[in-house]
C-alpha positions as CSV (number, residue, x, y, z in Angstrom):
1,M,13.0,-18.1,-1.3
2,Q,9.7,-20.2,-1.1
3,I,6.8,-18.3,-2.8
4,E,4.6,-19.0,0.6
5,Q,7.0,-16.9,2.2
6,R,7.2,-14.0,-0.4
7,W,3.7,-13.7,-0.5
8,R,3.3,-13.8,3.4
9,G,5.6,-11.1,3.6
10,L,4.2,-9.0,0.9
11,I,0.7,-9.1,2.6
12,L,1.9,-9.0,6.3
13,G,4.3,-6.3,5.2
14,T,1.6,-4.3,3.7
15,A,-0.6,-4.4,7.4
16,V,2.7,-3.8,9.2
17,G,3.5,-0.6,7.4
18,D,0.1,0.4,7.4
19,S,-0.2,-0.5,11.0
20,L,3.0,1.3,12.2
21,G,2.4,4.2,9.7
22,L,-1.3,4.9,10.8
23,V,-0.4,7.0,14.4
24,A,1.9,9.6,12.3
25,E,-0.4,9.8,9.2
26,G,-1.1,13.9,8.0
27,I,1.8,14.8,10.6
28,S,4.7,16.8,9.7
29,R,8.0,15.9,9.4
30,S,9.6,18.1,12.1
31,R,6.4,17.1,14.7
32,N,6.5,13.4,13.6
33,A,9.9,13.5,14.9
34,K,9.0,15.3,18.1
35,L,6.7,13.0,18.9
36,F,8.1,9.4,17.9
37,H,11.5,10.2,17.6
38,S,12.2,7.8,14.7
39,H,11.3,4.8,17.2
40,W,8.6,3.5,15.7
41,R,6.4,0.7,17.4
42,Q,3.2,-0.6,17.4
43,R,1.2,1.7,19.4
44,F,-2.2,2.5,18.2
45,F,-3.8,1.0,21.0
46,L,-1.6,1.3,24.2
47,R,1.3,-1.2,22.9
48,W,-0.9,-2.6,20.2
49,G,-1.2,-1.2,15.9
50,M,-4.6,-1.5,14.0
51,C,-4.6,-1.3,10.0
52,S,-6.7,1.0,8.1
53,D,-7.9,1.1,4.3
54,D,-4.7,0.6,3.1
55,T,-4.6,-3.5,4.7
56,E,-8.0,-4.1,4.2
57,H,-8.3,-2.5,0.2
58,T,-5.7,-5.1,-0.2
59,V,-7.6,-7.7,1.0
60,F,-10.2,-7.2,-1.1
61,V,-7.5,-7.0,-4.3
62,A,-6.5,-10.3,-3.1
63,Q,-9.6,-12.1,-2.6
64,A,-11.1,-11.1,-5.6
65,L,-7.8,-13.0,-7.6
66,L,-8.2,-15.6,-6.2
67,V,-12.2,-16.0,-6.6
68,H,-11.3,-14.4,-10.3
69,P,-7.8,-15.3,-11.3
70,R,-9.0,-15.2,-15.5
71,H,-11.9,-13.1,-15.7
72,V,-10.4,-9.2,-15.4
73,D,-14.5,-8.1,-15.7
74,L,-15.4,-10.5,-13.2
75,F,-12.4,-9.3,-10.8
76,G,-13.5,-5.4,-11.0
77,K,-17.6,-6.6,-10.0
78,R,-16.0,-8.6,-7.0
79,L,-13.9,-6.0,-6.2
80,A,-17.0,-3.2,-6.7
81,W,-19.1,-5.5,-4.5
82,S,-16.3,-5.5,-1.6
83,L,-15.9,-2.0,-1.6
84,R,-19.9,-1.4,-1.7
85,W,-19.7,-3.1,1.6
86,W,-16.4,-2.0,3.2
87,F,-18.4,1.3,3.0
88,F,-21.2,0.6,4.3
89,A,-19.4,-0.7,7.7
90,L,-19.0,2.9,8.0
91,P,-15.1,2.7,8.2
92,A,-13.2,5.7,9.8
93,G,-11.2,7.8,7.2
94,V,-12.5,6.7,3.9
95,G,-10.6,9.1,1.1
96,L,-12.7,11.7,-1.0
97,A,-12.1,10.5,-4.2
98,T,-12.6,6.8,-3.0
99,G,-16.0,7.7,-0.8
100,R,-17.5,9.9,-4.2
101,A,-16.3,6.3,-6.1
102,I,-18.4,3.9,-3.5
103,I,-21.3,6.3,-3.9
104,K,-21.6,6.4,-7.2
105,L,-21.2,2.2,-7.2
106,W,-24.4,2.2,-4.7
107,L,-26.0,4.8,-6.8
108,G,-25.5,1.8,-9.7
109,F,-22.7,2.7,-11.4
110,N,-20.7,-0.5,-12.9
111,A,-17.2,-0.8,-11.7
112,K,-15.6,0.4,-15.0
113,K,-17.9,3.9,-15.2
114,S,-17.9,4.1,-11.3
115,G,-14.5,6.2,-11.1
116,V,-13.6,9.9,-10.4
117,Y,-11.2,12.2,-12.0
118,S,-8.7,12.1,-8.7
119,A,-4.9,11.6,-8.3
120,G,-4.9,10.4,-5.4
121,N,-2.5,7.1,-3.9
122,G,-5.3,4.9,-2.7
123,V,-5.1,2.9,-6.5
124,A,-1.5,2.0,-5.4
125,M,-1.8,0.8,-1.9
126,R,-3.8,-2.5,-3.4
127,V,-2.3,-3.1,-6.5
128,A,1.1,-5.0,-5.1
129,P,-0.7,-8.3,-5.1
130,I,-1.9,-7.9,-8.8
131,G,1.8,-7.4,-9.7
132,A,2.9,-10.4,-8.1
133,F,-0.1,-12.7,-9.1
134,F,0.9,-11.8,-12.8
135,A,4.5,-12.0,-12.6
136,Q,5.0,-13.6,-15.8
137,Q,1.8,-12.4,-17.9
138,P,2.3,-8.6,-18.0
139,D,-1.1,-8.2,-20.4
140,L,-3.4,-9.6,-17.7
141,L,-1.4,-7.4,-15.0
142,T,-2.2,-4.2,-16.9
143,D,-5.6,-5.5,-17.6
144,Y,-6.5,-6.3,-13.7
145,V,-4.6,-3.0,-12.5
146,T,-6.5,-1.1,-14.7
147,A,-9.7,-2.5,-13.9
148,S,-8.4,-2.0,-10.0
149,T,-7.6,1.8,-11.1
150,L,-10.4,2.7,-12.4
151,I,-13.3,1.6,-10.5
152,T,-12.3,4.4,-7.9
153,H,-9.5,6.7,-9.8
154,T,-9.7,8.0,-13.6
155,D,-6.6,10.4,-13.6
156,P,-4.4,8.8,-15.8
157,K,-1.4,9.7,-13.5
158,A,-3.1,7.4,-10.9
159,L,-3.0,4.4,-13.0
160,I,0.4,5.3,-14.1
161,G,1.6,5.4,-10.4
162,A,-0.6,2.2,-9.9
163,K,1.2,0.4,-12.6
164,A,4.4,1.2,-11.4
165,I,3.9,-0.2,-7.8
166,A,2.7,-4.0,-10.0
167,E,5.5,-3.5,-12.5
168,V,7.9,-3.1,-9.6
169,T,6.4,-6.1,-8.2
170,A,5.9,-8.1,-10.7
171,W,10.0,-7.6,-11.1
172,I,10.7,-8.7,-7.4
173,W,8.9,-11.9,-7.9
174,R,9.9,-12.6,-11.8
175,E,13.3,-12.3,-11.1
176,N,13.5,-13.7,-7.3
177,L,15.4,-10.8,-6.7
178,S,17.6,-11.1,-3.7
179,E,20.5,-8.9,-3.8
180,K,20.3,-5.5,-4.9
181,P,19.8,-5.1,-8.9
182,V,22.0,-2.3,-10.6
183,L,20.3,1.2,-11.2
184,S,20.0,1.0,-14.5
185,A,17.8,-2.4,-14.9
186,F,15.6,-0.4,-11.9
187,T,15.6,2.7,-13.9
188,D,14.5,0.9,-16.9
189,I,11.5,-0.8,-15.5
190,L,10.6,2.5,-14.6
191,R,11.0,3.9,-17.6
192,Q,9.0,1.4,-19.4
193,V,5.3,2.4,-17.0
194,D,4.2,4.9,-19.3
195,N,5.7,7.6,-21.4
196,D,4.3,10.1,-19.5
197,D,6.7,13.8,-19.7
198,E,5.9,14.2,-16.2
199,W,6.5,10.3,-15.3
200,Q,9.7,10.3,-16.9
201,A,11.1,13.7,-15.3
202,L,10.1,12.0,-12.2
203,V,12.6,9.0,-12.8
204,A,15.1,10.6,-14.2
205,L,14.9,12.5,-10.6
206,I,14.8,9.3,-8.9
207,E,17.8,8.1,-11.0
208,Q,19.9,11.4,-10.0
209,G,18.8,11.0,-6.4
210,L,20.6,8.0,-5.8
211,Q,23.7,8.2,-8.4
212,R,24.1,11.1,-5.8
213,Q,23.5,8.7,-2.5
214,L,20.8,11.3,-1.5
215,S,19.0,9.5,2.1
216,V,15.7,9.2,1.5
217,Q,14.6,12.8,3.6
218,Q,17.0,14.5,1.2
219,F,15.4,13.2,-1.5
220,A,12.0,14.1,-0.5
221,D,13.5,17.7,-0.1
222,L,14.7,17.5,-3.3
223,M,11.3,16.2,-4.6
224,G,9.5,19.2,-2.8
225,L,8.0,17.3,0.3
226,G,10.1,18.7,3.3
227,K,7.0,19.0,5.4
228,G,5.9,15.4,4.7
229,I,4.9,12.8,1.7
230,T,1.5,14.1,0.3
231,G,-1.3,11.7,-0.8
232,Y,-0.7,13.1,-4.3
233,I,0.7,9.8,-6.4
234,Y,3.5,11.5,-8.4
235,H,4.6,12.1,-4.7
236,T,4.0,9.1,-3.2
237,V,5.2,6.6,-5.8
238,P,8.6,8.2,-6.2
239,M,9.2,8.2,-2.8
240,V,8.0,4.6,-2.1
241,L,10.1,3.2,-5.0
242,Y,13.2,5.5,-3.9
243,A,13.2,4.2,-0.5
244,W,12.8,0.7,-1.5
245,Y,15.8,0.6,-3.7
246,T,18.2,2.7,-1.0
247,H,17.3,0.0,1.5
248,F,16.9,-2.5,-0.7
249,G,16.8,-6.1,1.5
250,D,16.0,-4.3,4.7
251,Y,12.5,-4.5,5.9
252,A,13.2,-2.4,9.4
253,Q,14.8,0.4,7.5
254,T,13.1,0.7,4.4
255,L,10.1,1.2,6.5
256,T,11.3,3.8,9.2
257,S,13.0,6.0,6.2
258,L,9.9,6.6,4.6
259,L,7.6,6.8,7.6
260,D,10.2,9.6,9.0
261,C,9.7,11.6,6.2
262,G,6.1,12.2,8.0
263,G,2.7,13.0,6.0
264,D,0.4,10.2,4.4
265,T,2.1,7.8,6.3
266,D,-0.6,4.8,6.7
267,T,-0.4,4.3,3.1
268,T,3.5,5.1,2.4
269,G,4.3,2.7,5.2
270,A,1.6,0.3,3.4
271,I,3.4,-0.1,-0.3
272,V,6.4,0.3,0.8
273,G,6.0,-2.6,3.2
274,A,4.4,-4.8,0.1
275,L,7.9,-4.6,-2.3
276,A,10.1,-5.1,1.2
277,G,8.5,-7.3,2.0
278,S,8.2,-9.0,-1.3
279,V,12.7,-9.2,-1.1
280,T,12.3,-10.4,2.4
281,G,9.5,-12.8,3.2
282,E,8.0,-12.8,6.8
283,Q,11.1,-13.8,8.3
284,G,12.6,-10.4,7.4
285,I,9.7,-8.3,9.1
286,P,10.4,-7.6,12.7
287,A,8.5,-10.1,14.3
288,Q,7.1,-7.5,17.0
289,W,5.7,-5.4,14.6
290,I,3.5,-8.4,13.1
291,S,2.7,-10.0,16.7
292,G,1.9,-6.3,17.9
293,I,-1.7,-6.1,15.3
294,L,-4.4,-5.7,16.9
295,E,-7.3,-7.0,14.5
296,Y,-10.3,-9.0,14.3
297,P,-11.5,-10.6,11.9
298,R,-8.8,-9.6,9.9
299,S,-6.7,-10.6,12.3
300,V,-2.5,-11.7,11.5
301,S,-3.5,-15.5,11.0
302,F,-6.7,-14.8,8.5
303,L,-3.6,-12.3,6.4
304,R,-1.2,-15.8,6.4
305,R,-4.0,-17.9,5.4
306,L,-4.8,-15.0,2.5
307,A,-1.2,-15.5,1.8
308,D,-0.8,-18.8,1.5
309,N,-3.9,-19.5,-0.3
310,L,-2.5,-17.2,-3.1
311,A,1.0,-18.8,-2.9
312,A,-1.1,-22.5,-3.5
313,G,-3.1,-21.1,-6.0
314,N,-6.6,-22.4,-4.3
315,H,-9.0,-19.9,-6.5
316,K,-11.7,-19.5,-3.3
317,A,-11.5,-16.6,-0.6
318,V,-10.6,-16.6,2.7
319,F,-13.4,-16.4,5.2
320,C,-13.8,-14.2,8.3
321,F,-16.1,-13.6,10.3
322,V,-18.1,-10.1,8.9
323,P,-20.5,-9.1,10.9
324,A,-17.2,-8.4,13.7
325,V,-16.4,-5.4,11.3
326,L,-18.9,-3.1,12.3
327,I,-17.8,-3.6,16.0
328,R,-14.4,-3.6,15.4
329,N,-14.8,0.0,13.2
330,V,-16.6,1.6,15.9
331,F,-13.9,0.9,18.1
332,F,-11.2,1.9,15.6
333,F,-13.3,5.3,15.0
334,I,-13.0,5.7,18.8
335,M,-9.2,5.1,19.1
336,V,-9.2,7.5,15.9
337,L,-11.0,10.7,18.0
338,L,-8.3,10.2,20.4
339,H,-5.4,10.2,18.5
340,G,-7.1,13.6,17.1
341,F,-7.4,14.9,20.5
342,R,-3.6,13.6,21.1
343,R,-2.9,15.7,18.5
344,L,-4.2,19.3,20.1
345,L,-1.4,18.7,22.7
346,P,2.4,19.5,22.9
347,P,4.8,18.9,21.4
348,Y,4.4,21.4,18.7
């Protein structure tokens, strides 16, 4: 597959997973099934979808990589700058840890000191571009993932989870994966991420579930996540990795199997969308899911230009009309409120 297709698959795959999962965020698995009946389409605003912070943060990381591909400190400063002004534009649904960290950035803390002690999954949603960008450079991969993580989250588990997503992304790109790899190769990659005992136990659980050929929902039950996947990174990342491997090469099935589990669906959708899209490329993502994204100024065409710049190695950020972000965020917030009111109605 051409590198342009992989980059488009990663970036657009993130946006599609985020936008489809957004309407179901925070809903339990059982109510998820009653509301959506496993029929996933764009429906945030009529037949259109919009993206949340998962896609926006992925864009910020990608832009920072383009501008500072060889200087990790400047990368961290650029990402911190993006997060400050993103917060200033009043986005809806800011994670608690991320919000506290950005307030610290505004108070003058630098990018290495702004993080708060949290093991939330916000750091995992934005690292796939780092894994792809440094697929052949493991030391830089680790440095950049660490810089991206510590801006907002300092719990070691957050770094382990983020690195796991980046390492699997790098593996896809390094080996040009197009066919499902053997299980032992997959679990070896995961075991090498970190020696943390809890992480190693989770890898063993993933291996056990795959050997038993459990479905994604059955594995969620094994993880104690029958009501939905939480935002705890040691819940999110194993579930994402399990779904990606189980349905390797099938973007739609990978994404829908995870969204059907309920919980933090926009973030789990964004992360698994990046991994699955890296395998399939843009052509493997249902076209109606892409064309159904209604966004401005970070539109689908903007995301394609961003992916193409990453593929071409053009070391400059992609322009978008930033003043429009505030107007967009007002509309987005209104729609979030309407969805909140809808959730007060049956079926329960």
